[in-house]
N, C-alpha and C positions, 0 to 999 in steps of 0.2 A: 679385197684380199687382206687377211690379217698379216701384220708385220711378223717377221721371224723373231724368235726370242733373242737371237744373237746375230748381229750384222757385222760382216767383215768387209772392209773396203781396202783394196790393194790389188796390184797387178800380179798375176801369176808370172813365173819365169820359165824359160826353157834353159836348162842347165846342160851345157855341152861338154863332153869329154871325148877322147878318141873312141869312135865307134858307138857313141850313144848320145841321145837327146832326151832328157828326162824332165818331168814336171817338178817345179820347185817354187819357191817364194813363200812368204809368211802365210798367205791365205791357204795354201795347199796343205800345210801341216796344222794350222790352227783350226780350220773349219771342221775336219773330222774329229779333232780333239773335243771341241765343244759339243759335237753331235754325240760323242760317247758319254757325255753327261746327261743325255736325254733331251737336249735343247734342239729346237727347230732353228736351222742355220741358213742364212742367206749370204751370198757372196756377190759383191760388185767388183768386176775386174775388166780390164781392157786387154785384148789379145788380137792377134791376126785373125782376119776373117777365115773361117774354116780351120782354125787351129786344132789339130787332132789331140793335143795334150789336154784340152778341156774335158775330154771323155774320161781322163784319169782322176778327176776330182771325185771324191767319195760319193757313192750313191746316196740319194735322199737329201742332198744339199741343193737348195735353190740357187741357181747361178744366173745373174744378169750379166750378159756379155756385151761389152761395148766394142764393136768391131773396129779394128785398126789395121794399118798397113803392115805392122810387125808386132811380134811378141817380144817383150823384154827378154833379152838373151844374155846369159853370163857364161864366160869360160874361165875356169880355174886352172892355173898351171902351178904345179907343186915343184919347188926347187929346194936345194939343200938349205937355202936361207929362209924358206917358208913359202906361203902361198902368194902367188901373184894373180890378181883378179882383173879380168877385162869385161867390159860391157860391149856387146857386139850389135845390139839393136835395142830400141827403147819404144815401148808403147806409150800412148799419150796419157796425160794426167787425168785423174778422176775428179770431177767437179761437183758442185752442189746440184747442178742441173741433171746429173746422171743418177742421183739418188731418188728412187721412187718415193712419192709423198707418203704412201702407205707404210714405208719402212721407217719413217721418222718417229713412230711411236714405239720402236724397239726398246727393250729394257737394258740390253747389253750391247755395246758397240766397241768394236776392235778396229782401230785404224792401223793398217799394216803395210806402210809403204816399203818398197824394196829399192826404188831408185828415184826418190824425191817426187813421186807421182801423186801422193795423197797429202793434201794440206791439212795439218792438224786443226785448223780453224773449222773444218767440217764438223767437228764435235758440237758446234753450236746448233746444228740441224736437229739434234736429238735431246730435247729438253728433259725428257723423262728417263734418260739412260744413264747408266754408269759407263763412262767412256775411257777406254785404255788405248794408249799409243805405244807401239813397239818402235823404238827410236832408230834402229839401225839404218833404215832406208833414208832417214833424214841426214845422215852423217856421211853420205857418199857424194863424190863428184868425180868427173872424168874429163879428159881432154880429147883431142882429135884422134889419138891412138887408141882410145877406149880404156886405157888403164885406169883402174879405180883407185882413188886416193881419199884420204880423210877430209871431211868437210866439217868445220866447226859451226854448229848451229844451235842457237837457243833464242827463241822468240817468245818472250814472256806474254805478249798479247795473245798469240795463238794458243799458248798453253793455258790460258784462262778457261778454255772449254774442255780441258782434259782432267779427268779425275785421277788417273794412274799412268805413270810412265815407267816402262821397263826397258832396260838395256843391259848388256854384258860389259864387264870391266874391259874386255878386249876391244869393244867398240870405241873407247875413248883413251886408248893407250897413248895416243899422241897429245892428249889434252886432259890429263887425269883430274885437273881442277874442276872440270865440268861436273863431276859428281856432286861436289858441294853446291855448285851453282844451281843444278837441277833440284837438289834437296830443298833449296830455298824458294824455288819457283813453282813447285807443284805440291799438292797436299800429300800425295802418296807416290813414293818412288821406290822401285825395286832394282837393285844392281846385282846381277847374278855373277857368281865367281866359280863356275864349274864345280869340281869336286869339293871345293871349300865352302859350298853353300852360297850365302849371299847376304845382302844388307837390305833391310826394310826401313824406310824413313816414313814417319807419319808426322806431318807438321814440323819437319826438320829434325825430329828426334829419331835416333838410329837404334835399331836392334838387329841382331843377327839371327839367321835361320840356318839349320844344318841340312845336308843332303845325304841320302844313302850312298855308301861307297860301293861302286860296281866296276866291272871290267869294261873299259871303253872299247867299243868296236867302231862307232862312227858318230860324230857329234852333230852332224847336219840336222837342222830342224829342232834341236832340243830347246833352244831359246823360244821358238814360236810355240812349241808344245807347252812349255812352262807358262808363257803369258796367257794362252787360251785357257789352260787349266786354272790359273789364278783367278781370272775373271769369272769363269764358269763356277768355280767352287765357292766364291764369295756368297752367292745366294743360298748355298747349301749349309754354310757354317755361320749364318746370322751376321754376315758382314765382318767377321773376325779375320783381319788381314794376316795375323801370325799363323792361324790355322790354315788359311787358304794358301799361304806360301809353303807350308809343310806338304799339303796335298800336291801342289804344283811341282815341288822338288822331287817327290817320290815318283811322279809320272815322268818328269824330264829325265831322271836318272835311269828309269827303265828304258827310255827311248834310245839312249846312247849305246845300249847293248844290241841294237838291231840297225839295219841299214835302210836308208831311203824312207819312203812313205810307210813301210812296214813298221817303222818306229812309233807310229801313232798309237796311243793307248786304246784298248778296247773297253767295253762297258764293265767287264769283270774287274779289270785293273783299276778303273775309276772307283768302283764300289769298295774295293779293298783299300785304296788310298784314303777315301772318305772315312772308312771305318777306323782308321788310325787316330782321327781327331774328333769324331762325333761320339 
C-alpha cells in the first residue's frame, strides 16, 4: 500500500461541555485541512474501542485506530478569570511500533500531540519527509484532579528530527523566553499571534507575517488549521516559507469566523489563498 502524502500522528479528543461531546484534537482539524489541498491523508490515533467520534473524521481520510480503554477527554470551564481546562481521560501514547512501515516513506509528516502522547523523536522514522511539530500538546501536564497546567518542555535531541515547530504565543505565556530558545533549537519556527499575525524564524532570523482582519466567532482549531495549511502549502509554493505562512494565515483567519469542524477550509478557499501568493 502506498504511503499517504500527509501523515498525522496524534490522538483525537472528546471535548465535553454541558449537553455535548464533540470530536476535537489537532488531527481532527489538520487532517481535513491537508485533504483540502488535494493531499492523500493518513491519521494514526488512539481512542476507546468503539469510539463513535471516529466516524466524524472527514471522509476520505485513512485512519489507523489504536484501540484503547479510553479516549483522551477534555473539559473546558469558562470563568470570569478565563478558561480552566481539565483532562478527564487519557488514551495511550503512540509509539514507533504503531506506525505502519509503508507510511514511513510519506513526504509530509505532522506530529500533533494533544496530551504528551506523541514523542517528537518519531520524526526520525520519516527520513524522506518534511516533519512539522505542533507544540501545544508537549506543553501540558496535569495532576490527580485533572486540571491542566503549563509544562516547560524543550528537548534539543528530540528536535533534531523536526523541520518545523509551530506554537501560539499563548502556549508559552508562562515562559515567554522559550520563543528565543526554540528559535535557536530548530531551523524553522513559527509563533502565531492571532489577529497580529505572527513571527517566522529561519535559522534564528526573524521576520513577521500579517493575517487578514476578521470578526472572531470561535478560535478553536485555528492553530491546527494554520499548521496543516503551512505544511501543505510549502510544496505548492516551492518551499517559500513566507508565502506558505501567508496562505496559512488566510485560511486560519477564515476558520475563526465559523464554529467547530465547520471551520476547516474547503478546496475553493485553498485555491483562493494560494492564488494570493502564486
